[in-house]
C-alpha positions as CSV (number, residue, x, y, z in Angstrom):
1,X,0.2,-0.2,0.1
2,X,1.2,3.3,-0.8
3,X,0.3,6.5,1.3
4,X,-0.7,8.4,-1.8
5,X,-3.9,6.1,-1.8
6,X,-4.7,7.6,1.6
7,X,-3.9,11.3,1.0
8,X,-7.3,13.2,0.7
9,X,-6.5,15.6,-2.0
10,X,-5.3,15.5,-5.7
11,X,-1.7,16.1,-5.0
12,X,0.5,17.2,-2.1
13,X,2.7,19.9,-1.8
14,X,6.4,19.1,-1.8
15,X,6.5,19.6,2.0
16,X,3.8,17.4,2.6
17,X,5.6,14.6,0.7
18,X,8.7,15.1,2.7
19,X,6.9,15.3,5.9
20,X,4.4,12.2,5.2
21,X,7.4,10.1,4.3
22,X,9.7,11.4,7.2
23,X,7.0,10.8,9.8
24,X,6.3,7.1,8.4
25,X,9.8,6.2,8.3
26,X,10.6,7.6,11.8
27,X,7.3,5.9,13.4
28,X,8.4,2.4,11.9
29,X,11.6,2.7,14.1
30,X,9.4,3.8,17.2
31,X,10.4,7.6,16.6
32,X,8.8,10.8,16.7
33,X,8.9,13.8,13.9
34,X,8.9,17.4,15.3
35,X,7.6,19.3,12.6
36,X,7.2,23.1,12.3
37,X,5.2,24.1,9.4
38,X,3.8,27.5,8.6
39,X,-0.1,28.2,8.0
40,X,-1.0,26.5,4.8
41,X,1.6,23.7,4.9
42,X,-1.1,21.1,5.2
43,X,0.0,19.8,8.5
44,X,-3.4,18.2,9.4
45,X,-3.6,16.0,6.4
46,X,0.1,15.1,6.5
47,X,-0.2,13.7,9.9
48,X,-3.5,11.8,9.3
49,X,-2.1,10.4,6.0
50,X,1.0,9.1,7.8
51,X,-0.8,7.4,10.7
52,X,-3.5,5.9,8.6
53,X,-1.0,4.6,6.5
54,X,0.8,3.1,9.2
55,X,-2.6,1.6,10.7
56,X,-3.6,0.2,7.4
57,X,-0.1,-1.4,6.6
58,X,-0.2,-5.1,8.0
59,X,3.6,-5.1,8.6
60,X,3.3,-2.6,11.3
61,X,2.0,-2.9,15.0
62,X,0.0,0.4,14.8
63,X,-3.5,-0.2,15.1
64,X,-4.9,3.7,15.7
65,X,-4.1,7.0,15.4
66,X,-4.7,9.4,18.4
67,X,-5.0,13.3,17.7
68,X,-4.4,15.4,20.5
69,X,-4.9,19.3,20.3
70,X,-5.7,22.2,22.6
71,X,-7.9,24.2,20.1
72,X,-11.5,23.4,19.2
73,X,-10.9,24.7,15.8
74,X,-8.1,22.3,15.1
75,X,-10.3,19.6,16.3
76,X,-12.7,20.5,13.6
77,X,-10.1,20.6,10.9
78,X,-9.1,17.1,11.6
79,X,-12.6,16.0,11.4
80,X,-12.8,17.8,8.0
81,X,-9.7,16.2,6.6
82,X,-10.5,12.7,8.0
83,X,-13.8,13.2,5.9
84,X,-11.8,14.2,2.8
85,X,-9.8,11.1,3.0
86,X,-12.8,9.1,3.2
87,X,-14.3,10.6,0.1
88,X,-11.2,9.8,-2.0
89,X,-10.3,6.3,-1.0
90,X,-10.2,3.8,-3.6
91,X,-13.8,2.3,-4.1
92,X,-12.7,-1.0,-2.9
93,X,-11.7,0.5,0.5
94,X,-13.5,0.5,3.6
95,X,-13.9,4.0,5.1
96,X,-11.2,4.8,8.0
97,X,-13.2,4.6,11.0
98,X,-12.9,7.8,13.4
99,X,-14.5,9.2,16.6
100,X,-14.3,12.5,18.4
101,X,-13.9,12.5,22.2
102,X,-15.8,15.0,24.2
103,X,-16.9,15.3,27.8
104,X,-20.1,14.2,29.4
105,X,-21.7,17.5,29.2
106,X,-21.6,17.3,25.4
107,X,-23.3,13.9,25.2
108,X,-25.6,13.3,28.0
109,X,-29.2,13.8,26.6
110,X,-30.4,15.4,29.9
111,X,-27.3,17.8,30.2
112,X,-27.7,18.7,26.7
113,X,-31.4,19.7,27.2
114,X,-31.0,20.7,30.7
115,X,-33.6,18.6,32.0
116,X,-34.1,16.0,34.5
117,X,-32.1,18.0,37.0
118,X,-29.1,17.6,35.0
119,X,-27.0,20.5,33.2
120,X,-23.5,21.1,32.3
121,X,-22.4,22.5,36.0
122,X,-23.7,19.2,37.6
123,X,-23.5,16.5,35.1
124,X,-20.4,14.7,36.4
125,X,-21.9,14.4,39.9
126,X,-25.3,13.5,38.8
127,X,-24.2,11.0,36.0
128,X,-21.9,9.0,38.7
129,X,-25.1,9.1,41.0
130,X,-27.4,8.0,38.6
131,X,-25.1,5.3,37.2
132,X,-24.5,4.1,40.7
133,X,-28.0,3.7,41.6
134,X,-28.9,2.1,38.3
135,X,-26.3,-0.7,39.0
136,X,-27.5,-1.1,42.4
137,X,-31.1,-1.6,41.1
138,X,-29.8,-4.1,38.7
139,X,-27.0,-5.7,40.5
140,X,-27.1,-9.2,41.8
141,X,-29.2,-8.4,44.8
142,X,-31.1,-5.7,43.2
143,X,-34.8,-5.7,42.8
144,X,-34.7,-5.4,39.0
145,X,-33.2,-6.4,35.8
146,X,-31.8,-3.9,33.3
147,X,-34.4,-4.7,31.1
148,X,-37.1,-4.1,33.8
149,X,-35.7,-0.7,34.2
150,X,-35.7,0.2,30.5
151,X,-39.3,-1.3,30.2
152,X,-40.2,0.7,33.3
153,X,-39.0,3.9,31.8
154,X,-40.8,3.2,28.5
155,X,-44.0,2.5,30.4
156,X,-43.8,5.7,32.2
157,X,-43.8,7.4,28.8
158,X,-46.7,5.3,27.4
159,X,-48.8,5.3,30.6
160,X,-48.6,9.2,30.5
161,X,-49.6,9.5,27.0
162,X,-52.5,6.9,27.4
163,X,-53.7,9.0,30.3
164,X,-54.1,12.0,28.0
165,X,-52.0,14.0,29.8
166,X,-51.2,17.3,28.0
167,X,-47.9,18.3,26.7
168,X,-46.5,14.6,26.8
169,X,-43.4,14.3,24.5
170,X,-40.4,12.4,24.4
171,X,-37.1,13.8,25.3
172,X,-35.3,14.9,21.9
173,X,-31.7,15.5,21.4
174,X,-29.2,15.9,18.5
175,X,-32.4,16.3,16.3
176,X,-33.5,12.8,17.4
177,X,-36.5,11.7,19.7
178,X,-35.3,9.2,22.4
179,X,-37.6,6.4,24.0
180,X,-37.8,8.4,27.4
181,X,-39.6,11.3,29.0
182,X,-37.7,14.3,29.7
183,X,-37.5,13.7,33.3
184,X,-35.5,10.8,35.0
185,X,-37.7,7.8,35.9
186,X,-37.8,5.8,39.2
187,X,-38.2,2.2,40.1
188,X,-39.5,1.4,43.7
189,X,-38.8,5.0,44.5
190,X,-35.3,5.1,43.5
191,X,-34.3,7.5,40.6
192,X,-32.0,5.9,37.7
193,X,-31.0,6.6,34.3
194,X,-32.7,4.8,31.6
195,X,-30.0,5.4,29.1
196,X,-27.3,3.8,31.1
197,X,-29.8,0.8,32.0
198,X,-30.5,0.5,28.1
199,X,-26.6,0.4,27.7
200,X,-26.1,-2.4,30.5
201,X,-29.2,-4.0,28.8
202,X,-27.1,-4.2,25.7
203,X,-23.7,-5.2,27.4
204,X,-22.9,-8.8,27.2
205,X,-21.7,-10.4,30.6
206,X,-18.3,-11.8,29.5
207,X,-18.2,-10.4,26.0
208,X,-16.7,-7.6,24.3
209,X,-18.3,-4.0,25.3
210,X,-18.3,-3.2,21.4
211,X,-21.2,-5.4,21.3
212,X,-23.5,-3.0,23.3
213,X,-23.1,-0.4,20.6
214,X,-26.7,-0.2,19.2
215,X,-25.8,0.7,15.7
216,X,-23.4,-0.1,12.8
217,X,-20.3,1.6,12.6
218,X,-17.9,-0.2,10.3
219,X,-18.8,1.7,7.3
220,X,-19.7,5.1,8.5
221,X,-16.4,6.7,8.8
222,X,-16.0,9.6,11.3
223,X,-18.6,9.3,14.0
224,X,-18.7,13.0,15.4
225,X,-20.4,14.0,18.5
226,X,-23.7,14.9,16.9
227,X,-23.9,11.7,15.3
228,X,-22.9,9.8,18.2
229,X,-25.6,11.2,20.4
230,X,-28.2,11.0,17.9
231,X,-27.8,7.4,17.0
232,X,-27.2,6.2,20.8
233,X,-29.9,8.4,22.5
234,X,-32.5,7.6,19.7
235,X,-31.9,4.0,20.7
236,X,-32.2,4.4,24.3
237,X,-28.4,3.9,25.1
238,X,-26.1,6.1,26.9
239,X,-23.9,8.1,24.4
240,X,-21.1,8.4,26.7
241,X,-20.9,4.7,27.4
242,X,-21.1,3.8,23.7
243,X,-18.2,6.3,23.2
244,X,-16.2,4.4,25.8
245,X,-17.3,1.2,24.1
246,X,-16.1,2.3,20.5
247,X,-13.0,3.8,21.4
248,X,-10.7,0.7,20.9
249,X,-12.4,-0.1,17.7
250,X,-11.4,3.2,16.0
251,X,-8.8,3.7,13.6
252,X,-8.6,7.4,14.2
253,X,-9.7,9.0,17.9
254,X,-9.8,12.8,18.0
255,X,-9.3,14.4,21.2
256,X,-7.9,17.0,23.7
257,X,-4.5,17.0,25.5
258,X,-6.2,16.3,28.7
259,X,-7.4,12.6,27.4
260,X,-3.8,11.6,27.4
261,X,-1.9,13.7,30.1
262,X,-4.5,14.5,32.7
263,X,-3.8,11.7,35.2
264,X,-7.5,11.0,36.0
265,X,-8.8,11.0,32.7
266,X,-6.1,8.9,31.1
267,X,-6.3,6.3,34.0
268,X,-10.1,6.1,33.8
269,X,-11.3,6.5,30.3
270,X,-8.7,6.6,27.6
271,X,-5.9,4.5,29.0
272,X,-6.6,1.6,26.7
273,X,-5.4,3.9,23.8
274,X,-2.0,4.9,25.5
275,X,0.4,2.1,24.2
276,X,2.7,1.0,21.4
277,X,0.1,0.2,19.0
278,X,-1.1,4.0,18.9
279,X,0.4,6.7,16.5
280,X,0.0,9.9,18.3
281,X,-0.2,13.4,16.7
282,X,0.1,16.3,19.2
283,X,-1.1,19.4,17.4
284,X,-0.3,22.8,18.5
285,X,2.7,21.3,20.1
286,X,4.0,24.8,21.1
287,X,1.3,24.5,23.8
288,X,2.2,21.3,25.0
289,X,4.5,22.3,27.8
290,X,2.0,24.8,29.5
291,X,-1.0,22.8,29.0
292,X,0.6,19.6,30.6
293,X,1.9,22.1,33.3
294,X,-1.3,22.7,34.4
295,X,-2.7,19.3,34.1
296,X,0.0,17.9,36.3
297,X,0.1,20.5,39.0
298,X,-2.4,20.2,41.9
299,X,-4.1,22.5,44.5
300,X,-7.0,22.8,47.0
301,X,-9.3,25.9,47.8
302,X,-10.2,27.1,51.2
303,X,-13.7,26.4,50.5
304,X,-12.8,23.2,49.4
305,X,-11.0,22.5,52.5
306,X,-14.0,23.9,54.8
307,X,-16.5,21.4,53.0
308,X,-14.0,18.7,53.4
309,X,-13.8,19.5,57.3
310,X,-17.8,19.3,57.4
311,X,-17.8,16.1,55.6
312,X,-15.2,14.3,58.1
313,X,-17.4,15.9,60.7
314,X,-20.2,14.1,59.5
315,X,-18.4,10.8,60.1
316,X,-16.9,11.8,63.7
317,X,-19.7,13.5,65.2
318,X,-22.1,10.5,65.5
319,X,-19.1,8.5,67.1
320,X,-18.6,11.2,69.6
321,X,-22.2,11.3,70.6
322,X,-22.2,7.5,70.8
323,X,-19.4,7.4,73.0
324,X,-20.9,9.8,75.2
325,X,-23.5,7.2,75.8
326,X,-26.1,8.6,73.4
327,X,-27.4,6.1,70.8
328,X,-27.2,7.1,67.5
329,X,-28.2,5.1,64.2
330,X,-25.6,7.3,62.2
331,X,-22.9,5.8,64.6
332,X,-23.8,2.3,63.8
333,X,-23.8,3.0,60.0
334,X,-20.4,4.7,60.0
335,X,-18.7,2.0,62.2
336,X,-20.5,-0.6,59.6
337,X,-18.9,1.4,56.6
338,X,-15.4,1.4,58.3
339,X,-15.4,-2.4,59.1
340,X,-13.4,-3.5,56.2
341,X,-11.9,-0.3,55.4
342,X,-7.9,0.1,55.6
343,X,-8.6,3.4,57.4
344,X,-9.1,4.1,61.1
345,X,-11.7,6.4,62.6
346,X,-8.7,7.8,64.5
347,X,-7.2,8.7,61.4
348,X,-10.3,10.2,60.2
349,X,-10.2,12.4,63.5
350,X,-6.6,13.4,62.6
351,X,-7.2,14.6,58.9
352,X,-10.4,16.6,60.3
353,X,-8.2,18.2,63.0
354,X,-5.3,18.8,60.6
355,X,-7.5,20.4,58.0
356,X,-9.2,22.6,60.4
357,X,-5.9,23.6,61.8
358,X,-4.7,24.3,58.3
359,X,-7.6,26.8,57.7
360,X,-6.7,28.6,60.7
361,X,-3.3,29.0,59.7
362,X,-4.1,30.1,56.2
363,X,-6.1,32.9,57.8
364,X,-3.4,33.9,59.9
365,X,-1.1,34.1,56.8
366,X,-3.6,35.9,54.8
367,X,-4.3,38.5,57.1
368,X,-0.7,39.1,57.9
369,X,-0.1,39.7,54.2
370,X,-2.8,42.0,53.6
371,X,-1.9,43.9,56.8
372,X,1.6,44.1,55.5
373,X,0.9,45.0,51.6
374,X,-2.6,46.7,52.1
375,X,-3.1,48.0,55.3
376,X,-6.5,49.6,54.6
377,X,-7.9,46.3,53.4
378,X,-10.8,46.0,55.9
379,X,-12.4,49.3,55.1
380,X,-11.7,48.7,51.3
381,X,-13.5,45.6,51.2
382,X,-16.4,47.5,52.3
383,X,-16.1,50.5,50.3
384,X,-14.2,49.6,47.2
385,X,-13.9,45.8,46.6
386,X,-13.3,46.4,42.8
387,X,-9.8,48.0,43.7
388,X,-8.5,44.6,44.9
389,X,-6.0,42.5,42.7
390,X,-5.1,38.8,42.7
391,X,-2.1,38.0,44.8
392,X,0.7,35.2,45.3
393,X,1.8,34.5,48.7
394,X,5.2,32.4,48.2
395,X,5.8,29.8,50.9
396,X,9.7,29.8,50.0
397,X,12.2,31.5,48.3
398,X,11.2,30.8,44.6
399,X,14.9,30.5,43.5
400,X,15.7,27.9,46.2
401,X,14.7,24.4,46.8
402,X,13.9,24.7,50.7
403,X,11.1,23.1,52.2
404,X,8.2,25.4,52.2
405,X,6.9,27.1,55.3
406,X,3.4,25.4,55.3
407,X,5.0,21.9,55.5
408,X,7.5,23.1,58.2
409,X,4.4,24.4,60.2
410,X,2.6,21.2,59.8
411,X,5.6,19.2,61.0
412,X,5.9,21.1,64.0
413,X,2.4,21.0,64.7
414,X,2.4,17.3,64.3
415,X,0.1,17.1,61.3
416,X,2.3,15.6,58.7
417,X,1.2,12.1,59.2
418,X,-2.3,13.2,58.8
419,X,-1.4,14.8,55.3
420,X,0.3,11.5,54.4
421,X,-2.7,9.7,55.0
422,X,-5.3,12.1,53.9
423,X,-5.9,10.8,50.2
424,X,-6.7,7.4,51.5
425,X,-8.9,8.7,54.4
426,X,-10.9,11.0,51.8
427,X,-11.5,8.0,49.6
428,X,-13.1,5.9,52.3
429,X,-15.0,8.7,53.8
430,X,-16.4,9.7,50.3
431,X,-17.6,6.0,49.9
432,X,-19.2,5.8,53.4
433,X,-21.1,9.4,52.8
434,X,-22.4,8.1,49.6
435,X,-23.9,5.0,51.2
436,X,-25.4,7.4,53.8
437,X,-26.8,9.8,51.4
438,X,-29.3,9.6,48.6
439,X,-27.9,12.6,46.6
440,X,-25.5,13.1,43.9
441,X,-22.6,15.2,44.6
442,X,-18.9,15.2,44.3
443,X,-17.0,15.0,47.6
444,X,-14.7,17.8,49.0
445,X,-12.8,15.4,51.2
446,X,-11.5,13.5,48.1
447,X,-10.1,16.5,46.6
448,X,-8.7,17.7,49.7
449,X,-7.2,14.5,50.8
450,X,-5.4,14.3,47.2
451,X,-3.9,17.8,47.3
452,X,-2.7,17.3,50.8
453,X,-0.9,14.0,50.1
454,X,0.7,15.4,47.3
455,X,1.8,18.5,49.0
456,X,3.5,16.0,51.5
457,X,5.1,13.8,49.0
458,X,6.2,15.7,45.9
459,X,9.7,17.1,46.1
460,X,10.5,20.9,46.5
461,X,12.6,21.9,43.7
462,X,10.6,21.0,40.9
463,X,7.3,21.7,42.9
464,X,6.6,25.3,43.8
465,X,4.0,25.9,46.7
466,X,2.2,29.1,47.3
467,X,-1.1,30.4,48.7
468,X,-3.0,32.2,45.8
469,X,-5.6,35.0,46.5
470,X,-7.9,35.3,43.8
471,X,-10.3,38.3,43.8
472,X,-14.1,37.4,44.2
473,X,-17.0,39.0,46.2
474,X,-19.0,36.8,48.6
475,X,-21.6,38.8,50.9
476,X,-21.9,35.8,53.0
477,X,-18.3,35.3,54.2
478,X,-16.5,37.3,56.9
479,X,-13.4,39.5,56.8
480,X,-11.0,38.7,53.8
481,X,-12.9,35.7,52.5
482,X,-15.6,38.2,51.4
483,X,-13.2,39.6,48.8
484,X,-10.8,36.7,48.0
485,X,-10.9,32.9,47.5
486,X,-7.6,31.4,48.8
487,X,-6.2,28.5,47.3
488,X,-3.1,26.1,48.1
489,X,-1.3,25.8,44.8
490,X,1.3,22.9,44.1
491,X,2.9,24.0,40.7
492,X,5.0,21.4,38.6
493,X,7.6,23.7,37.2
494,X,9.1,20.9,35.0
495,X,6.6,19.1,33.1
496,X,9.0,17.7,30.8
497,X,9.2,14.3,32.7
498,X,5.5,13.8,32.7
499,X,5.2,14.7,28.9
500,X,8.2,12.4,28.1
501,X,6.7,9.5,30.2
502,X,3.3,9.8,28.5
503,X,4.8,9.9,24.9
504,X,7.3,7.1,25.7
505,X,4.0,4.9,26.1
506,X,3.1,5.5,22.4
507,X,4.6,3.7,19.4
508,X,5.7,6.8,17.7
509,X,4.2,10.0,16.1
510,X,4.4,13.5,15.1
511,X,4.4,16.6,17.2
512,X,3.7,19.7,15.1
513,X,3.0,23.5,15.0
514,X,3.4,26.6,13.1
515,X,5.8,27.7,15.8
516,X,8.1,25.3,17.4
517,X,11.6,27.0,16.6
518,X,13.9,26.9,18.0
519,X,13.4,23.2,17.8
520,X,16.4,22.3,20.0
521,X,14.8,24.3,23.0
522,X,11.3,22.4,22.2
523,X,12.9,19.0,22.4
524,X,14.6,19.8,26.0
525,X,11.6,21.1,27.7
526,X,9.3,18.5,26.3
527,X,11.7,15.5,27.5
528,X,12.2,14.5,23.8
529,X,15.8,14.7,24.1
530,X,15.5,12.1,27.1
531,X,13.4,9.8,24.9
532,X,16.3,10.1,22.2
533,X,18.9,9.2,24.6
534,X,16.9,6.2,25.4
535,X,16.8,4.9,22.0
536,X,13.7,6.5,20.5
537,X,14.4,8.4,17.2
538,X,13.6,12.2,17.1
539,X,13.8,13.5,13.6
540,X,13.2,17.5,12.9
541,X,11.7,19.1,10.0
542,X,10.9,22.9,9.4
543,X,8.9,24.2,6.7
544,X,8.4,27.8,5.6
545,X,5.6,29.4,3.8
546,X,5.1,28.0,0.5
547,X,2.9,30.6,-0.9
548,X,4.2,33.5,-3.3
549,X,6.6,35.8,-1.7
550,X,5.4,38.6,-3.6
551,X,2.0,38.5,-1.6
552,X,3.3,39.4,1.6
553,X,5.5,41.9,3.1
554,X,7.4,41.5,6.4
555,X,8.8,44.2,8.6
556,X,11.0,44.1,11.7
557,X,10.8,47.8,13.0
558,X,13.8,49.0,14.8
559,X,11.9,50.7,17.8
560,X,13.1,51.0,21.4
561,X,12.3,48.1,23.4
562,X,8.8,47.7,24.7
563,X,10.1,47.0,28.2
564,X,8.4,48.7,31.4
565,X,11.7,50.5,31.9
566,X,11.5,52.2,28.3
567,X,7.7,52.6,28.2
568,X,6.8,53.3,31.6
569,X,3.4,52.6,33.5
570,X,0.1,52.5,31.4
571,X,-1.1,55.9,30.8
572,X,2.3,57.4,30.7
573,X,3.0,59.5,27.5
574,X,6.6,58.3,27.1
575,X,8.6,58.8,23.9
576,X,8.7,54.9,23.5
577,X,5.0,54.7,23.9
578,X,4.6,57.4,20.9
579,X,6.9,55.4,18.7
580,X,4.9,52.4,19.0
581,X,1.6,54.3,18.6
582,X,2.7,55.8,15.4
583,X,3.9,52.3,13.9
584,X,0.5,50.9,14.7
585,X,-1.4,53.9,13.0
586,X,1.0,53.4,9.9
587,X,0.1,49.6,9.5
588,X,-3.6,50.4,10.4
589,X,-3.7,52.4,7.2
590,X,-3.7,49.0,5.2
591,X,-6.8,48.3,3.3
592,X,-8.9,45.7,5.5
593,X,-8.9,44.4,8.8
594,X,-5.6,44.7,11.3
595,X,-5.0,42.7,14.0
596,X,-2.9,44.4,16.8
597,X,-1.0,42.2,19.4
598,X,0.1,43.7,22.6
599,X,1.9,42.1,25.5
600,X,-1.3,42.0,28.0
601,X,-4.8,43.2,28.4
602,X,-3.8,46.3,30.0
603,X,-1.6,47.4,27.4
604,X,-4.1,46.6,24.6
605,X,-6.7,48.7,26.5
606,X,-4.3,51.7,26.6
607,X,-3.6,51.6,22.9
608,X,-7.2,51.2,21.9
609,X,-7.9,54.3,23.6
610,X,-5.0,56.1,21.8
611,X,-6.0,54.7,18.4
612,X,-9.7,56.0,18.6
613,X,-8.3,59.7,18.2
614,X,-5.8,58.6,15.4
615,X,-7.3,56.5,12.9
616,X,-10.5,56.6,10.8
617,X,-11.3,53.0,11.0
618,X,-13.3,51.3,13.7
619,X,-11.3,50.2,16.9
620,X,-12.3,46.8,18.7
621,X,-10.9,46.0,22.0
622,X,-10.7,42.4,23.1
623,X,-10.8,42.0,26.9
624,X,-10.4,38.8,28.7
625,X,-13.9,37.3,28.5
626,X,-16.1,34.3,28.1
627,X,-16.4,32.4,24.8
628,X,-19.8,34.0,23.7
629,X,-18.3,37.5,24.2
630,X,-15.1,36.5,21.9
631,X,-17.3,34.7,19.1
632,X,-19.6,38.1,19.2
633,X,-16.3,40.2,18.8
634,X,-15.0,38.1,16.1
635,X,-18.2,38.4,14.1
636,X,-18.1,42.4,14.4
637,X,-14.6,42.1,13.3
638,X,-15.2,40.2,10.3
639,X,-18.4,42.1,9.2
640,X,-18.4,45.2,6.9
641,X,-15.4,47.5,5.9
642,X,-11.9,47.1,7.5
643,X,-11.4,47.6,11.2
644,X,-8.5,47.4,14.0
645,X,-8.9,44.8,16.6
646,X,-6.4,45.2,19.6
647,X,-5.9,42.3,21.9
648,X,-3.6,40.7,24.2
649,X,-1.0,38.2,22.8
650,X,-1.8,36.0,25.7
651,X,-5.4,35.9,24.7
652,X,-7.4,33.5,22.6
653,X,-7.7,35.8,19.2
654,X,-3.8,35.5,18.2
655,X,-3.9,31.7,17.8
656,X,-6.0,29.1,16.6
657,X,-8.5,31.4,14.7
658,X,-8.8,31.2,11.0
659,X,-8.6,34.5,9.6
660,X,-9.1,33.1,6.1
661,X,-9.6,34.7,2.6
662,X,-9.9,38.6,3.4
663,X,-10.6,38.6,7.2
664,X,-7.2,39.9,7.8
665,X,-4.9,42.2,5.7
666,X,-2.3,43.0,8.6
667,X,-1.1,41.8,11.9
668,X,1.3,43.9,13.9
669,X,2.7,42.9,17.1
670,X,4.3,45.2,19.7
671,X,7.2,44.0,21.9
672,X,8.0,40.6,23.1
673,X,5.1,39.2,25.4
674,X,7.2,37.9,28.2
675,X,5.1,37.0,31.1
676,X,5.3,39.0,34.4
677,X,8.9,38.1,35.7
678,X,8.1,39.4,39.1
679,X,5.5,36.7,39.8
680,X,6.9,34.3,42.6
681,X,5.4,31.4,40.4
682,X,7.3,32.7,37.4
683,X,10.7,33.0,39.3
684,X,10.1,29.5,40.5
685,X,9.8,27.9,37.0
686,X,12.7,30.2,35.8
687,X,14.9,28.6,38.6
688,X,13.9,25.1,37.9
689,X,14.7,25.5,34.3
690,X,17.8,27.2,35.2
691,X,18.9,24.1,37.3
692,X,17.5,21.6,34.4
693,X,18.7,23.5,31.2
694,X,21.2,26.2,32.3
695,X,19.2,29.2,31.1
696,X,15.8,29.4,32.7
697,X,15.0,32.8,31.1
698,X,15.7,32.0,27.7
699,X,14.1,28.5,27.7
700,X,11.2,29.1,30.1
701,X,10.3,32.7,28.9
702,X,11.9,34.1,26.0
703,X,11.1,31.3,23.5
704,X,7.7,30.9,24.5
705,X,7.1,34.6,24.2
706,X,8.5,34.8,20.7
707,X,6.3,31.9,19.7
708,X,3.4,33.7,20.9
709,X,4.5,36.8,18.8
710,X,4.7,34.2,15.6
711,X,1.4,32.9,16.3
712,X,-0.1,36.2,15.9
713,X,1.7,37.0,12.6
714,X,0.4,33.6,11.4
715,X,-3.3,34.6,11.3
716,X,-2.4,36.8,8.1
717,X,-1.5,34.5,5.1
718,X,-3.6,31.3,5.0
719,X,-3.8,30.6,1.4
720,X,-1.9,31.0,-2.0
721,X,-3.9,34.1,-3.1
722,X,-3.9,36.0,0.0
723,X,-2.1,39.3,0.6
724,X,-1.0,40.9,3.7
725,X,1.5,42.7,5.9
726,X,3.2,41.2,8.9
727,X,5.1,43.5,11.3
728,X,7.2,43.1,14.7
729,X,7.8,46.4,16.6
730,X,10.8,46.0,18.8
731,X,14.5,46.6,18.3
732,X,15.1,43.0,19.6
733,X,13.5,41.5,16.5
734,X,15.5,43.6,14.2
735,X,19.1,43.7,15.7
736,X,21.6,40.9,16.7
737,X,22.3,42.1,20.1
738,X,22.7,40.6,23.7
739,X,19.1,40.5,24.1
740,X,17.8,39.9,20.6
741,X,15.1,37.6,20.0
742,X,15.8,37.5,16.3
743,X,17.7,34.4,16.4
744,X,14.8,32.4,17.7
745,X,12.9,33.0,14.3
746,X,13.7,30.3,11.8
747,X,16.0,30.9,9.1
748,X,13.3,31.6,6.5
749,X,11.6,34.2,8.7
750,X,15.0,35.8,9.5
751,X,15.6,36.4,5.8
752,X,12.0,37.7,5.2
753,X,11.5,40.0,8.3
754,X,13.6,43.0,6.8
755,X,14.7,45.4,9.4
756,X,13.4,49.0,9.1
757,X,13.7,52.0,11.0
758,X,10.5,53.5,12.6
759,X,10.6,56.7,10.1
760,X,10.8,54.5,7.1
761,X,7.8,51.9,7.9
762,X,5.2,54.4,6.1
763,X,7.4,54.0,2.9
764,X,8.0,50.6,3.1
765,X,4.3,49.8,3.6
766,X,3.3,52.1,0.6
767,X,5.7,50.4,-1.6
768,X,4.1,46.9,-0.9
769,X,0.3,48.1,-1.1
């Protein structure tokens, strides 16, 4: 078989030919291809073609392709390209099967329609509770069979209709009717999920779970979310359970980073896919390191600790009453629940006491911090709570590897043993409470126990501990808790080991993005160098823009560095700021839409205000907001005559958004968007990278910042017929100097981004347009 038979278009680009053949050959040797390809390279089709060729080749051990991406739009692109592959396969070939992985909120019929007491905010707790009750009803000693439960749900529908009740209707979802009522049914007074009962009814006792899938899928090709929900729910089966049953059968599975890298999700749902028979595709791989850092970090909020203490008290209090000579039914139930547990009731008391003492210590530290940093905080909370900001309270020197102050306090107070046992205690307490209650909810004691045990056991060099204060407002709380949420945060500064460990489980794959250069740094921080040293081949490929050069102009403006020292605070009228306003105004004269990327949202707000008085175009400001507001802003930007959109380079509009066709004529980046280096967390990450790689500022801060800038520029030219301008404003892009970032651009971009002085930018733009 030749990969050309899989490729979904008439003819590949030369870069695609090289990339596909490189990925196939490297994966045959158990290795990984690190691929930077400019927008329009066709990376999605390249990766799918290579993976499917390996899966369909009987001489390889590959059985599936797993695609991981952090951007929903890219997920849709993989779906589209898989459809294109299936449409163009030889007639005698069966379609390539595929499935898109999503969460319960996207597939649960009740959550989708917000009925049955289920919605996207509580779907996980409600689902687990309903499933547990369904299993109990139909279990070995239960009062029903799964068939009886399904029939009961159907009878409830039929009976209501036969009674002549007004407004009787079936629950509908994904444009399909289901066999059940919109409300969850009951059996002998116990609520259950008929969709899950339907799945269990079809599930053979000792057979393959795929036999429970109530529809044929061999010739369907891609089963996307709407198709999955419509086919499963209309047949009375649980779409989420059906999705899990289908997973091992699919040749292509499309999901999110957390499906592979989140410890809980990978262990409970997608673990069967994480082996040497899987070819993995990591899309938008420049985001792999920061996303995985978040997934493998931990923490627990003060409110969760409060709720955990309450749950622990629900176990302890009946026992204390009983020990005092008062008979309580609760005590008997609690003792029965712990009869066969590997946790003692004394340990439960110890964990409760430790958590209550911990909350008092957090309270003391937060008060002391606010008294020192903002002495008027008590009055301000009442009069001007909007003036409060988020804060970080480090618990050790971020540049050191010493034990943190909270762990030291716990040791001196005698609570460390309780922290060590907190996760085990939390698991048992949650189980006992589930037996005592008849309600669906997640247990705070589980999350608190896990976080405290991790805090106790993980090292102090790679993990940075601090108290985070997040601005909020809660009239029902007292003192500082009215204005802040406090959270114990346990940050994994070096996620490379976790990334390498997970990638090492796959047979091979492709890690790709439009912005991976310098790939040597990418290999270091993602653990690929460690895999290479262990004998797994790692091969690099970099492909520049393949579209006509005469369709684009690229400039690096030699303007004063856009650093705080040069520009001053937001609102100041420094000479440096004026240079940047002038440069942006020149680019804004371009015919069509112009995207302006600033280092942060505060700087974006300042520039937007200045542009209103300087240019004739409508100026739009993107501020950190929800998805609905962002989508509305994008629609406004794309509609009508040319506009200027100002945003943060750390926001959502500078990467992963498709500004195809004439949606964008120019992009201008102001400064190098390095994160706040004064943050204790940032200092800790930099110090950890210093110890691991020798230059933490370069590897942890500078390179990711340049990638952010390049992502914004990549929005402009998306096709062979598009024209546009790309402008970097800051001397660090234009000059070779001690703090230059020009060397972080791939060679092709260094050649294209011609240095130009600020006063010559206008002439250079006029010559192009």
